[in-house]
VOGU-3710 file (C-alpha; in Angstrom, 3 decimals, decimal comma):
1> mkwldraesv> 0,000/0,000/0,000  1,412/3,361/-0,946  2,112/5,828/1,877  -0,376/8,450/0,715  -3,097/5,807/0,526  -2,782/5,536/4,300  -2,881/9,250/5,016  -6,090/10,839/6,206  -7,470/13,908/4,477  -6,553/16,500/7,112
11> dvrtafitll> -6,173/20,249/7,206  -2,419/20,864/7,141  -2,671/24,597/7,839  -1,749/24,101/11,497  1,473/22,451/10,329  2,643/25,911/9,234  3,353/29,153/11,053  4,591/31,180/8,069  4,117/30,494/4,359  6,660/31,702/1,802
21> pdralreaea> 4,625/32,117/-1,413  6,841/34,716/-3,093  10,054/32,873/-2,370  8,561/29,501/-3,281  7,300/30,809/-6,634  10,638/32,445/-7,435  12,623/29,316/-6,580  10,175/27,000/-8,355  10,279/29,064/-11,552  14,086/29,118/-11,488
31> saerhranav> 14,135/25,332/-11,032  11,678/24,813/-13,881  13,895/26,871/-16,160  16,944/24,768/-15,214  15,023/21,594/-15,980  14,028/22,962/-19,395  17,666/23,866/-20,070  18,965/20,461/-18,909  20,976/22,293/-16,241  19,560/20,655/-13,149
41> kgpldgvpvv> 21,693/21,177/-10,038  21,062/17,745/-8,575  18,400/15,470/-7,070  16,981/18,213/-4,834  16,437/20,741/-7,625  12,767/21,721/-7,438  12,043/19,602/-4,353  9,741/21,372/-1,851  11,202/21,759/1,641  9,760/23,100/4,895
51> wkdifdiegt> 11,636/24,517/7,873  10,886/24,182/11,561  10,376/27,731/12,775  13,614/27,856/14,722  15,661/28,523/11,572  16,235/32,047/10,328  14,855/32,730/6,865  15,457/36,187/5,468  12,490/38,521/5,914  10,598/36,337/8,394
61> vttngsatra> 10,224/36,326/12,161  11,644/33,199/13,800  8,922/32,453/16,349  10,390/29,355/18,022  6,769/28,292/18,328  6,074/30,958/20,948  3,676/33,881/21,021  6,221/35,682/23,205  8,371/36,293/20,109  5,702/37,957/17,984
71> avaaatadap> 7,385/41,364/18,168  10,977/40,324/17,421  12,647/41,636/14,284  12,629/39,633/11,075  15,777/37,733/10,162  18,142/39,588/7,856  19,724/36,473/6,321  19,079/32,787/5,763  20,561/30,271/8,172  23,504/28,453/6,503
81> vvarlaaaga> 21,530/25,211/6,077  18,716/27,157/4,400  21,215/28,773/2,045  22,838/25,423/1,226  19,577/23,749/0,235  18,532/26,833/-1,744  21,828/26,669/-3,634  21,041/23,020/-4,429  17,744/24,102/-6,011  15,324/23,167/-3,214
91> vsigktnlse> 12,134/25,219/-2,977  11,354/26,586/0,492  7,575/26,735/0,891  7,113/27,587/4,562  8,149/27,608/8,195  6,500/24,969/10,324  4,862/24,616/13,698  6,510/22,966/16,697  6,299/22,432/20,419  6,943/25,813/22,037
101> faftglglnp> 10,692/26,484/22,314  11,171/22,937/20,894  10,751/21,742/24,478  8,320/18,809/24,440  8,138/15,513/22,566  4,379/15,645/21,951  4,373/18,243/19,148  1,320/20,222/20,254  1,148/24,012/20,321  -1,576/26,074/22,053
111> hfgdpvnpla> -0,569/29,294/20,268  -0,497/28,280/16,600  -2,759/25,227/16,784  -1,961/21,543/17,107  -0,518/19,953/13,936  -2,749/17,022/12,968  -1,119/13,640/12,440  -2,324/12,564/8,950  -1,958/8,875/9,779  -3,795/9,064/13,109
121> pdrvpggsss> -5,670/12,356/13,541  -6,675/11,579/17,134  -3,045/10,990/18,132  -0,177/13,401/18,747  2,225/13,824/15,808  5,293/13,765/18,058  7,650/16,627/18,586  9,084/18,913/18,797  9,457/18,992/14,982  5,765/18,204/14,528
131> gsavavaaga> 4,887/20,668/11,788  7,739/19,518/9,562  6,730/15,883/10,042  3,057/16,557/9,356  3,845/18,564/6,211  5,887/15,680/4,804  3,462/12,973/5,951  0,534/14,850/4,376  2,382/15,295/1,069  2,802/19,075/1,297
141> aevgigsdts> 6,606/18,756/1,116  9,229/16,156/0,269  11,747/17,305/2,888  11,185/18,585/6,398  14,064/20,173/8,268  13,848/20,326/12,030  16,010/19,906/15,073  16,601/17,012/17,426  17,715/17,661/20,988  16,025/14,847/22,903
151> gsirvpaayc> 14,249/13,043/20,058  12,494/15,839/18,188  13,138/14,320/14,753  13,124/10,635/15,613  9,872/10,654/17,612  7,691/12,417/14,991  9,212/10,133/12,351  7,934/7,167/14,352  4,489/8,625/14,971  3,958/9,922/11,422
161> glvgyrpsts> 5,413/6,951/9,518  8,494/8,734/8,164  12,252/8,401/8,061  13,943/10,736/10,522  17,683/11,393/10,746  19,429/13,010/13,689  23,085/13,515/12,708  25,997/13,977/15,075  25,772/17,508/16,424  28,696/18,851/14,387
171> rydrggmhpl> 27,780/17,285/11,027  25,664/20,251/9,855  26,132/23,981/10,401  23,896/25,090/13,293  24,263/28,811/12,654  20,971/30,696/12,399  19,205/27,948/14,366  17,754/29,127/17,668  19,253/26,849/20,316  17,567/24,885/23,066
181> spqldsvgvl> 20,568/22,937/24,400  23,845/23,757/22,631  25,498/20,479/23,640  22,568/18,321/22,461  20,987/20,242/19,556  21,316/18,749/16,095  19,828/19,820/12,765  17,654/16,935/11,561  15,922/15,714/8,399  12,491/14,140/7,811
191> arsmdvitav> 11,520/12,424/4,562  9,740/9,367/3,208  12,820/7,413/2,155  16,501/7,038/2,830  17,234/8,142/-0,733  15,945/11,617/0,098  17,721/11,662/3,460  21,071/10,852/1,837  20,523/13,456/-0,898  19,945/16,140/1,738
201> davlrtrpva> 22,942/14,928/3,726  25,173/15,244/0,672  24,293/18,943/0,513  24,393/19,783/4,230  27,296/17,764/5,617  30,471/19,604/6,520  32,668/16,499/6,843  34,074/14,325/4,058  32,366/10,977/3,535  33,994/7,982/5,228
211> patrrrlvvp> 33,759/4,566/3,512  31,222/2,310/5,250  30,734/-1,434/5,066  28,094/-3,656/6,611  28,631/-4,040/10,350  26,859/-6,070/12,978  23,604/-4,824/14,499  23,474/-4,866/18,293  20,079/-5,256/19,971  20,669/-4,051/23,536
221> igeltedcap> 19,322/-6,288/26,282  17,482/-4,300/28,935  14,854/-1,598/29,134  15,468/-0,180/25,647  13,990/-3,329/24,130  12,034/-4,790/27,055  10,223/-1,819/28,641  7,893/-1,402/25,669  4,197/-1,880/24,980  3,353/-5,338/23,540
231> eiceefeavv> 2,527/-3,987/20,085  5,843/-2,115/19,936  7,751/-5,256/20,965  5,876/-7,298/18,378  6,626/-4,901/15,520  10,254/-4,574/16,570  10,820/-8,319/16,835  9,240/-8,801/13,410  11,798/-6,377/11,956  14,670/-8,157/13,708
241> ktleqqgfpv> 13,457/-11,529/12,420  13,226/-10,224/8,868  16,750/-8,802/9,038  18,114/-12,098/10,336  16,319/-13,976/7,553  17,886/-11,569/5,045  21,332/-12,455/6,361  21,945/-9,336/8,431  24,312/-10,061/11,350  22,398/-9,372/14,572
251> vrrrvraled> 23,567/-9,969/18,135  21,782/-9,346/21,446  23,842/-8,183/24,416  23,999/-5,647/27,215  25,627/-2,288/26,506  26,797/-1,176/29,933  27,643/2,397/28,925  24,037/2,944/27,854  22,742/1,545/31,118  25,085/3,703/33,189
261> tqllldehgp> 24,130/6,808/31,195  20,450/6,133/31,870  21,161/5,733/35,599  22,995/9,076/35,532  20,074/10,836/33,855  17,568/9,223/36,197  19,510/10,525/39,195  20,347/14,034/38,003  18,036/14,788/35,088  18,835/15,600/31,453
271> lvladayrah> 21,007/18,539/30,428  18,206/19,986/28,324  16,338/21,046/31,493  19,240/23,200/32,635  19,822/24,705/29,195  16,126/25,400/28,658  15,912/27,050/32,052  18,800/29,371/31,206  17,130/30,367/27,955  13,483/30,513/29,004
281> ghlrdsphid> 13,265/30,087/32,778  12,237/33,706/33,274  8,952/32,812/31,550  8,070/29,828/33,756  5,343/31,741/35,628  3,988/33,466/32,526  0,388/32,770/31,488  1,512/33,265/27,883  3,452/30,017/27,441  2,366/26,397/27,088
291> plvarrlsry> 1,523/25,017/30,581  3,509/21,846/29,868  6,561/23,908/28,915  6,130/25,960/32,089  5,864/22,784/34,157  9,067/21,386/32,657  10,923/24,650/33,252  9,915/24,477/36,918  11,711/21,109/37,267  15,177/22,633/36,989
301> epnsedpvrq> 17,446/22,082/39,999  20,558/24,310/40,128  23,020/21,608/41,190  21,780/18,868/38,877  23,774/19,389/35,704  27,428/19,358/36,813  27,548/15,594/37,549  26,085/14,888/34,102  28,473/17,165/32,241  31,462/15,712/34,113
311> alpelkrrvq> 30,468/12,089/33,478  29,510/12,269/29,807  33,000/12,356/28,202  33,955/9,047/29,816  30,562/7,517/28,993  30,991/8,529/25,346  34,420/6,892/25,309  32,972/3,735/26,825  30,077/3,409/24,384  32,519/3,977/21,515
321> seldgevllf> 34,662/1,148/22,863  31,755/-1,225/23,538  30,214/-0,831/20,091  33,473/-0,485/18,126  31,777/0,484/14,882  28,643/-1,620/15,381  25,152/-0,143/15,041  22,485/-0,268/17,730  18,954/-1,385/16,881  16,037/-0,814/19,270
331> ptvrdpaptv> 12,500/0,659/19,256  12,316/4,402/18,598  9,499/4,856/21,110  8,181/2,555/23,809  4,451/3,070/23,356  1,995/3,886/20,579  1,364/7,590/20,053  -0,828/8,933/22,883  -4,147/10,493/22,024  -4,341/14,270/21,912
341> esvtrdldva> -7,240/14,152/24,367  -5,257/12,174/26,960  -2,390/14,677/27,113  -4,453/17,861/26,951  -6,970/17,112/29,688  -4,453/16,476/32,495  -1,100/18,216/32,926  0,263/15,483/35,195  -0,494/12,883/32,533  1,073/15,072/29,830
351> eavnrrvlrs> 4,275/15,481/31,824  4,583/11,751/32,545  3,810/10,765/28,959  6,296/13,313/27,612  9,081/11,844/29,757  8,379/8,346/28,503  8,001/9,418/24,863  11,532/10,853/24,937  13,216/8,346/27,246  15,022/6,209/24,650
361> tmltshldmp> 16,013/8,951/22,223  17,093/11,357/24,981  19,547/8,737/26,222  21,412/8,505/22,922  21,325/12,291/22,422  23,428/12,715/25,570  26,042/10,455/23,997  25,827/12,385/20,689  24,832/9,208/18,881  23,437/9,886/15,394
371> gvslgtvlls> 20,216/8,001/14,740  17,840/7,074/11,934  14,259/6,276/12,832  12,581/3,922/10,385  9,200/4,072/12,062  9,184/1,404/14,777  12,940/0,878/14,763  15,814/3,193/15,557  19,346/2,643/14,344  22,057/4,491/16,262
381> atthhddlll> 25,822/4,677/15,809  28,506/6,287/17,918  29,341/9,941/17,354  30,772/10,866/13,923  29,954/7,420/12,487  27,136/8,963/10,458  28,254/7,504/7,141  28,180/4,010/8,605  24,740/4,735/10,068  23,281/6,063/6,814
391> atatevercv> 24,646/3,153/4,780  23,275/0,665/7,315  19,882/2,360/7,506  19,603/2,346/3,707  20,304/-1,378/3,633  17,907/-2,077/6,529  15,170/-0,120/4,751  15,660/-2,218/1,611  15,672/-5,483/3,569  12,622/-4,749/5,696
401> lpgqnnrkav> 10,499/-2,871/3,156  11,771/-3,683/-0,347  10,205/-1,491/-2,983  8,529/0,775/-0,420  9,523/4,256/0,694  7,697/4,338/3,998  6,459/2,432/7,000  3,440/2,368/9,264  2,981/4,972/11,931  3,380/3,900/15,537
411> r> -0,124/4,237/16,901
//
């Protein structure tokens, strides 16, 4: 079944905060002329792209999903990643909605409206890059650019049935992107196939490509694969079985560095809380921000971050040593997408659900592990092994879904 055959007919207007009709028309006409002249710039020439509204685009206000930024000045230049894709011929059609300040994994926004998940309209689309995911899942764009700090690309990819790529933090230029957590933030890409992801990566990467060969997949024993809803476990195990039948080398074992990192975060909390508090903590009592964002900002404890920052370098070294070029494979999320109604009627429920939605992806973000979400499954490599990850994810996609460019939403 083709991906669009599964999509609901939904109003995608809430996926956008700002449309770019003049720019889109100008870029589309220039691309059409290049096609007529057989002077196409590459595979992205003429491809429509949307931008999470944390990226500066010349002449537009960068809202960061917050009504508190309505009066800020318009950007005077494109962010470097925007300029790079424009130079490759991509057509920017709009800036997309998101969780306020990119600070929740649910993807809802009380100021600009809640983006509607085209594959499950009663369920959250995942966040924080929800608008970009919805625009791609609904067919309004071929590429969605967002950010991933704690899972903000990988989670909406899982919930909207897309491919989502979080690169190592230094792989793409982060200039002109409004930060949430400088140590964890990564520019990310949403699309319907690995072919599109790799085409975008070829334009945006700032490092030379490293040769990559097939390496063993490691399924980590423990909560990453065991603390999941039955339907998630079932879908994940079906993928693992298919890969094994296709001859993919798969091994199951404990990864102690991951377990110790999770214990560290459970004791002291994630770095993103401290960074978000520094940036937006003065608004925590404001009636003009999302109550869930305000609740999360109130959780900051001044002495919580130093133990995490001090321990992470050694934990990164350990996970690098334990995996030694192998690629992790585990579920992207632990539960089906929660219903919008369940997380909007009760703030306590929303906070608890948000923590669980981000639990697996937040762990690997702290270790700067690039990841590709192929719906139910997440592949992660150690930092700067992005080329290995992308090559592996492309092969996994072909093995699990030959001839298809998409997968089912997690719902």
